[in-house]
C-alpha positions as a printed Julia matrix, in Angstrom:
397×3 Matrix{Float64}:
 -225.79  -173.17  -43.69
 -227.56  -174.54  -46.76
 -225.53  -176.8   -49.01
 -224.21  -175.13  -52.15
 -225.81  -176.52  -55.28
 -224.76  -176.47  -58.91
 -227.55  -174.5   -60.59
 -228.2   -173.7   -64.24
 -230.45  -170.64  -64.6
 -232.17  -170.24  -67.97
 -234.07  -167.18  -69.09
 -234.94  -165.34  -72.31
 -233.65  -161.77  -71.8
 -230.46  -160.32  -70.37
 -231.86  -158.84  -67.13
 -230.13  -155.5   -67.35
 -230.41  -152.54  -66.89
 -232.74  -153.34  -64.03
 -234.66  -150.08  -64.43
 -235.8   -151.06  -67.96
 -238.64  -153.2   -66.65
 -239.94  -155.13  -63.66
 -239.3   -158.49  -65.3
 -235.63  -157.65  -65.8
 -235.31  -156.39  -62.24
 -236.79  -159.61  -60.84
 -234.58  -161.89  -62.91
 -231.5   -159.85  -62.0
 -232.24  -160.19  -58.29
 -232.75  -163.93  -58.74
 -229.47  -164.36  -60.64
 -227.48  -162.25  -58.18
 -228.82  -164.14  -55.15
 -228.22  -167.57  -56.68
 -224.71  -166.58  -57.68
 -223.91  -165.5   -54.13
 -225.31  -168.64  -52.46
 -224.58  -171.37  -55.01
 -222.43  -172.35  -58.0
 -224.37  -170.68  -60.79
 -224.2   -170.94  -64.57
 -226.4   -168.34  -66.25
 -227.63  -168.69  -69.84
 -229.75  -166.17  -71.71
 -230.26  -164.29  -74.95
 -229.06  -160.84  -75.92
 -232.09  -159.23  -77.57
 -232.81  -155.81  -79.0
 -229.37  -154.32  -78.46
 -228.89  -155.62  -74.91
 -225.39  -156.86  -75.77
 -224.13  -153.39  -74.88
 -225.07  -154.12  -71.25
 -223.31  -157.49  -71.03
 -220.27  -156.29  -69.09
 -222.35  -154.11  -66.78
 -224.61  -157.04  -65.94
 -221.69  -159.33  -65.17
 -220.09  -156.73  -62.91
 -223.31  -155.91  -61.06
 -224.45  -159.52  -60.62
 -221.07  -161.1   -59.96
 -221.88  -163.91  -62.43
 -218.69  -165.59  -63.7
 -220.02  -168.62  -65.58
 -222.38  -167.85  -68.42
 -223.46  -168.37  -72.0
 -224.97  -165.47  -73.94
 -226.28  -165.62  -77.49
 -227.64  -162.81  -79.64
 -231.19  -163.38  -80.9
 -233.68  -161.03  -82.54
 -236.82  -162.63  -83.97
 -239.63  -160.13  -84.58
 -243.33  -160.63  -83.94
 -244.68  -160.86  -87.51
 -247.48  -162.77  -89.31
 -244.82  -164.83  -91.12
 -243.24  -165.89  -87.82
 -246.67  -166.71  -86.42
 -247.14  -169.15  -89.3
 -243.65  -170.58  -88.74
 -244.48  -171.1   -85.06
 -247.46  -173.24  -86.05
 -245.22  -175.32  -88.33
 -242.75  -175.8   -85.45
 -245.5   -176.6   -82.94
 -244.42  -173.74  -80.67
 -246.23  -170.71  -79.32
 -245.22  -167.51  -81.07
 -243.1   -166.33  -78.15
 -241.44  -169.73  -77.79
 -240.57  -169.56  -81.49
 -239.18  -166.05  -81.05
 -237.01  -167.32  -78.17
 -235.71  -170.44  -79.9
 -232.18  -171.11  -81.17
 -230.77  -174.5   -82.11
 -227.25  -173.47  -81.1
 -228.56  -172.4   -77.69
 -230.36  -175.74  -77.34
 -227.19  -177.63  -78.27
 -225.15  -175.66  -75.72
 -227.59  -176.35  -72.9
 -227.81  -180.02  -73.82
 -224.02  -180.31  -73.7
 -223.72  -178.96  -70.14
 -227.03  -179.82  -68.42
 -225.71  -183.04  -66.9
 -223.23  -181.07  -64.77
 -225.96  -179.47  -62.63
 -228.07  -180.47  -59.64
 -230.87  -178.07  -60.56
 -232.11  -176.33  -63.67
 -234.14  -173.27  -62.74
 -236.15  -171.87  -65.64
 -237.22  -168.24  -65.47
 -240.37  -167.95  -67.66
 -242.12  -170.73  -69.53
 -240.56  -169.84  -72.92
 -237.16  -171.05  -71.7
 -238.44  -174.42  -70.43
 -238.14  -175.87  -73.93
 -234.35  -175.97  -73.39
 -234.34  -178.53  -70.58
 -233.06  -181.76  -72.17
 -235.33  -184.79  -71.8
 -232.31  -186.67  -70.41
 -231.79  -184.28  -67.47
 -232.1   -186.2   -64.17
 -231.83  -183.37  -61.64
 -234.45  -181.1   -60.12
 -236.45  -178.94  -62.53
 -237.85  -175.68  -61.14
 -240.06  -173.37  -63.19
 -240.56  -169.79  -62.1
 -243.59  -168.35  -63.91
 -243.82  -164.6   -64.35
 -247.57  -164.97  -64.83
 -250.16  -167.29  -66.28
 -249.59  -165.79  -69.69
 -252.53  -167.48  -71.37
 -254.86  -165.52  -69.09
 -253.44  -162.25  -70.42
 -254.05  -163.35  -74.01
 -257.59  -164.51  -73.2
 -258.38  -161.13  -71.68
 -256.81  -159.37  -74.64
 -259.09  -161.35  -76.97
 -262.11  -160.34  -74.89
 -261.59  -156.63  -75.58
 -260.18  -156.84  -79.14
 -262.79  -155.33  -81.52
 -261.35  -156.76  -84.75
 -262.91  -160.2   -85.3
 -259.98  -161.68  -87.22
 -257.45  -160.48  -84.66
 -259.72  -161.62  -81.82
 -259.8   -165.16  -83.22
 -256.02  -165.22  -83.74
 -255.36  -163.97  -80.2
 -257.77  -166.46  -78.69
 -256.1   -169.32  -80.55
 -252.68  -168.15  -79.34
 -254.07  -168.14  -75.8
 -255.02  -171.81  -76.24
 -251.53  -172.71  -77.47
 -249.88  -170.84  -74.58
 -252.18  -172.49  -72.06
 -251.27  -175.95  -73.37
 -247.53  -175.17  -73.26
 -247.66  -173.63  -69.78
 -249.58  -176.55  -68.31
 -247.32  -179.09  -70.02
 -244.18  -177.49  -68.61
 -245.72  -177.06  -65.16
 -246.67  -180.74  -65.13
 -243.08  -181.68  -65.97
 -241.43  -179.45  -63.35
 -240.71  -180.67  -59.81
 -241.48  -177.22  -58.36
 -243.45  -174.28  -59.8
 -242.9   -170.81  -58.32
 -245.76  -168.42  -59.03
 -248.26  -166.0   -57.58
 -251.26  -167.64  -55.91
 -253.72  -166.52  -58.6
 -251.42  -167.7   -61.39
 -250.84  -171.06  -59.7
 -254.62  -171.61  -59.58
 -254.94  -170.82  -63.29
 -252.03  -173.06  -64.23
 -253.2   -176.01  -62.1
 -256.92  -176.04  -61.22
 -256.61  -179.31  -59.28
 -256.01  -178.38  -55.65
 -254.24  -181.61  -54.66
 -251.77  -181.42  -57.54
 -251.29  -177.7   -56.88
 -250.54  -178.26  -53.2
 -248.01  -180.96  -54.11
 -245.54  -178.72  -55.91
 -246.81  -175.17  -56.52
 -245.18  -172.63  -54.21
 -246.34  -169.03  -53.86
 -243.7   -166.65  -55.2
 -244.46  -162.99  -55.79
 -243.16  -160.81  -58.6
 -241.61  -157.98  -56.56
 -240.11  -154.59  -57.22
 -237.45  -152.54  -55.49
 -238.37  -152.81  -51.81
 -235.72  -150.2   -50.94
 -238.34  -147.65  -51.97
 -240.09  -148.3   -48.65
 -237.45  -146.11  -47.01
 -237.61  -143.21  -49.5
 -239.14  -140.03  -48.04
 -242.76  -139.35  -48.97
 -243.39  -135.75  -50.07
 -245.92  -133.68  -48.15
 -249.35  -133.29  -49.76
 -249.2   -129.51  -49.76
 -245.87  -129.49  -51.58
 -247.27  -131.33  -54.6
 -248.84  -130.0   -57.77
 -251.67  -131.86  -59.48
 -249.43  -134.37  -61.25
 -250.11  -138.01  -62.05
 -247.42  -140.6   -62.82
 -247.42  -143.83  -64.8
 -244.33  -146.07  -65.03
 -244.22  -149.16  -67.21
 -242.96  -150.95  -70.29
 -244.45  -148.95  -73.14
 -244.05  -151.64  -75.78
 -246.2   -154.07  -73.74
 -249.75  -154.3   -75.12
 -251.6   -154.35  -71.76
 -249.81  -151.14  -70.72
 -250.45  -149.44  -74.06
 -254.13  -150.41  -74.05
 -254.66  -149.22  -70.48
 -253.06  -145.84  -71.08
 -255.0   -145.25  -74.29
 -258.24  -146.19  -72.51
 -257.53  -143.93  -69.53
 -256.54  -140.87  -71.54
 -259.1   -141.14  -74.31
 -262.01  -141.91  -71.99
 -261.09  -139.96  -68.87
 -258.65  -137.15  -69.52
 -261.24  -134.59  -70.63
 -263.25  -135.25  -67.45
 -260.22  -134.78  -65.23
 -258.93  -131.68  -67.01
 -262.37  -130.09  -66.7
 -262.08  -130.49  -62.93
 -258.33  -129.78  -62.69
 -257.18  -127.56  -65.6
 -253.55  -127.67  -64.45
 -253.43  -131.48  -64.32
 -250.4   -133.27  -65.81
 -249.74  -136.95  -66.5
 -246.13  -138.13  -66.76
 -245.87  -141.38  -68.75
 -242.43  -142.92  -68.14
 -240.92  -145.85  -69.99
 -238.43  -146.88  -72.63
 -239.27  -146.83  -76.38
 -242.93  -145.78  -76.1
 -245.29  -147.18  -78.7
 -246.61  -144.67  -81.24
 -250.08  -144.94  -79.72
 -248.62  -143.68  -76.44
 -246.63  -140.81  -77.95
 -249.77  -139.79  -79.84
 -251.46  -139.16  -76.5
 -248.91  -136.44  -75.75
 -249.6   -134.8   -79.11
 -253.36  -134.93  -78.82
 -254.08  -134.3   -75.14
 -252.78  -131.2   -73.29
 -250.96  -132.03  -70.08
 -250.02  -135.59  -71.09
 -246.22  -135.84  -71.16
 -244.34  -138.88  -72.48
 -240.8   -138.74  -71.1
 -239.31  -141.94  -72.54
 -236.73  -143.7   -70.39
 -235.45  -141.78  -67.37
 -232.32  -142.6   -65.37
 -233.85  -141.86  -61.98
 -237.57  -142.1   -61.18
 -236.92  -139.93  -58.13
 -236.81  -137.01  -60.55
 -240.58  -137.56  -60.96
 -242.16  -139.46  -58.05
 -241.58  -136.73  -55.44
 -243.59  -134.23  -57.49
 -246.61  -136.44  -58.24
 -249.74  -136.86  -56.12
 -251.16  -140.0   -57.7
 -249.72  -143.15  -59.28
 -252.19  -144.46  -61.9
 -252.34  -148.1   -63.05
 -255.15  -148.32  -65.64
 -254.81  -151.94  -66.77
 -257.74  -153.61  -68.55
 -256.1   -156.96  -69.21
 -253.01  -158.86  -68.16
 -252.13  -161.59  -65.69
 -249.8   -162.23  -62.8
 -248.54  -159.85  -60.16
 -248.16  -156.23  -61.29
 -244.81  -155.02  -60.0
 -245.75  -151.43  -60.78
 -248.48  -151.76  -58.13
 -246.09  -153.13  -55.51
 -243.6   -150.4   -56.36
 -246.36  -147.86  -55.85
 -247.19  -149.26  -52.43
 -243.52  -149.21  -51.44
 -243.01  -145.67  -52.71
 -245.95  -144.26  -50.75
 -247.42  -142.23  -53.61
 -251.12  -143.21  -53.52
 -252.22  -145.65  -56.22
 -255.43  -145.7   -58.26
 -255.69  -149.02  -60.08
 -258.1   -151.35  -61.79
 -258.77  -154.81  -60.36
 -256.42  -156.28  -62.96
 -253.65  -154.04  -61.6
 -254.08  -155.35  -58.05
 -254.77  -158.98  -58.92
 -253.14  -161.51  -56.6
 -252.04  -158.93  -54.03
 -254.94  -159.24  -51.59
 -255.65  -155.5   -51.59
 -258.96  -153.94  -50.61
 -260.39  -150.84  -52.24
 -260.0   -147.79  -50.03
 -257.29  -149.18  -47.73
 -253.8   -149.25  -49.27
 -255.06  -148.02  -52.65
 -258.2   -147.16  -54.6
 -259.58  -149.68  -57.12
 -262.08  -149.01  -59.93
 -262.69  -150.64  -63.31
 -265.02  -148.06  -64.84
 -263.6   -144.79  -66.07
 -265.91  -142.59  -63.98
 -264.95  -144.36  -60.76
 -261.28  -144.29  -61.74
 -261.39  -140.53  -62.33
 -263.42  -139.88  -59.18
 -260.77  -141.6   -57.06
 -258.06  -139.51  -58.69
 -260.01  -136.37  -57.82
 -260.3   -137.51  -54.18
 -256.53  -137.9   -53.94
 -255.88  -134.59  -55.67
 -258.14  -132.65  -53.3
 -258.53  -134.5   -49.98
 -255.35  -134.36  -47.88
 -256.63  -136.74  -45.19
 -257.59  -139.4   -47.74
 -254.21  -138.97  -49.46
 -252.29  -139.39  -46.2
 -254.34  -142.46  -45.17
 -253.7   -144.28  -48.45
 -250.02  -143.3   -48.46
 -249.42  -144.52  -44.89
 -251.4   -147.77  -45.23
 -249.67  -148.62  -48.5
 -246.27  -148.65  -46.83
 -247.52  -150.66  -43.86
 -248.8   -153.33  -46.26
 -245.59  -153.25  -48.3
 -243.42  -153.84  -45.23
 -245.61  -156.73  -44.08
 -246.02  -158.58  -47.39
 -243.7   -157.47  -50.18
 -240.0   -157.87  -49.37
 -237.18  -159.78  -51.06
 -235.94  -161.25  -47.77
 -239.18  -163.23  -47.43
 -238.98  -164.41  -51.05
 -235.42  -165.64  -50.73
 -236.36  -167.71  -47.66
 -238.96  -169.43  -49.85
 -236.4   -170.0   -52.59
 -233.92  -171.55  -50.13
 -236.59  -173.99  -48.99
 -237.22  -175.41  -52.49
 -233.66  -175.64  -53.8
């Protein structure tokens, strides 16, 4: 049996409820596992009303030792300027508290390991800490900002976004260089450390997974399904908003001309106004907001769409789609880092015509639908399970 360690886990959001986003689900699973196997102290912020979930998180995770602090710093031009004054990226500035820093500094010496979940929290590791420092990266975030700048039409905003990408890149690489171990997806690890020798020395492949229990959920029969599409994601996240707007504005009229009864269910908490506008302006597009149980929707949908045009890291919504067995149509960004091939476990297209053509195939061709559905679950069982991830975690602690 592995020796129990004293571990301090730092992150930037209370990871609960777990169905409010893939990032929260992943951090919750990490905290729960570490608490079961080791002596864990968990420190995080309560943002955007999450304090109401504090007791539920503690009960579900079993965490007994913790420090929570309320923090709400909006993304505004004024705070962007303040972040430059402080020498922090905007998101680091929005996740900074001096009282939090003082608390962590006062207890850090008690621990064998500090495990940081997301680069924004790495700023809290005291320079005096002598134990092992592990950084788990959710993605190479600077890549997402670079891609966002590439498609931003407003010149002033494009320049601001590109500069923020540079600042994030510098912070990410600085923290990765300081850490003893970096846990990240293979594509993110390459972006964070281009030098192969240095990467091999301490970068360990760690996927961003979803709920692998979905592998065992029953898959509906093709003939039982209406022509419904489903999209599940965080609807305040710019890559998700952009992708949905692109898909609906560019492709919906083409699809509805072929399939007049077609519906798209967009599911996620607190949808941005640009997303809710799609429901007003395009017949058949339905924005549900947050739903308690996705099984109220998945079993009546033929296709899971993932129309991402920028982003970075592993897309948990794609892995969830593979596990669930509802065939996925995605862009290359949506399948990045997963080693998927177009036409095997999913369909992949970056242009709107190809994206819509693949949807039509899955709406009309039962054999193609069954092939993608079956292969997706085979791949999910082979590659995307939490048991495999936790074995990797045990090896680096």
